[in-house]
N, C-alpha and C positions, 0 to 999 in steps of 0.2 A: 289411568290404566287404558291400554289399547284394546280394541275390539278382539284382536287375536288372543291376547292374554285372557280376557274375560271368557271368550268362548272355550278356550282350553280348560279353564277352571270349571265351567259348567259341564263340559264333556267328562271331565274327571269325576265330578259328582255322579253323573249318570252311570259310569262304569262301577263306582263303588256301590250304588244302589242295586244295579243288576247282579253284581257278584254276591250280594247278600240275599236278594229277593228272587232272582231268576225271572222266568216268564210266567204269565197267566193271571196276574192280578189286574184289577180295574185301573184305569188311568188315574183315578182319584187316589189310590194307594201309592202309586209311583209319585204323584204330585206331593203327597205328604212326606214321603221319603226324601224327595228332592229338597223340600223345605228344610228338613233337618240338615242335610248335607250343605246346602247353600249358607245356612246360618253358621255352621261350623267353620266355614272358610271366610266368613265375614263379608259376603256380597250382599248388597241391598237388592230387595226384590219385592214384587207384589204378586199375589196369587189371584186368579180369576178376576182380573181387572176388566171392568166394563169399558168398551171402546165404542163410541158412536161412529156410524158410517154416514157420510154425507154424499148427496148428489145435488148439484146446482145450489150449494149452500143450504140445503135442507136435510134434516136428519131423516134417513130412510131405513135405518135399522141399527142394530148393535150386535156385538158379540162379546164374548169373554175370553180374553187371552189367558192361557193356562198360567204362564209365568212371564213377567217382564223384569229383566235383570238390569240394575243400575240405570233404569229409565232409558235404556239404549237397545237392548236385545230382547226380541220376542222368542220365547221358547214354547213350542207346541209339543205336548207329550202324546204318544200313541202307545198302544199295547195290541199290535196287530201282527200278522205273519210277516208283512213287509210294507214298506212305505210305497204308496202309489203316486201317480202323477196328480191325482185329485188332492192328496194331502199336500203336495208341493205347491199347487196352485192356491190352495187355501192359505198357506203361509205367505205367498206373494201378495195375495189380496190383503192380508192383515198388515203387511209391511206398507202397502199403498195407503191403507186407511189410517194408519198411525203416523205415517211419514218417518218410520224408524228404518234405518238402513240395513240392519242385519237381523236375521232370524235363524233359529235352529229347529229342526224337527228331530226329536229324540224318540226313537221307537224301541221299547223294551220288548224285542222280538222273540220269536220262538227259539232261535238258536244263538242270538247275539244282540248286542246293542247296535242299532243302526242309526247313523247320524246323517242328516242332510243340512247343509248350510246354504242359505239363500242371502244374496246381497242385492239390495234394491238400488242403492246409490253409492257407487264406487268413490265419488268425489269426497264423501264425508268420512271415509275410512282413514285411520291413522297410518 
């Protein structure tokens, strides 16, 4: 399955969740809803996966990715008024730390679902 096809399926899940839940819940609620939707369409995923961050081959920290789909795409969930540059840079850093080429920020926003796609390594895309 190509990255484009997988990201389209993930985005479809987000819209189904938003249409049922709307705005105002904690990110953890949206994460649980996304888990249900991703399971329905048969994508493999991990929730809250611990990722170690290295500097000069030494572990300097870790973070938890909200969702990693098919071991290829990082999905960061937000429930804020709008996505900011800080959110986008956070995702770029996650892509760098994991060496994953594609990430999505999905914001279950006040008025709509807002999606930002980040690509770290164009050479690896289908």
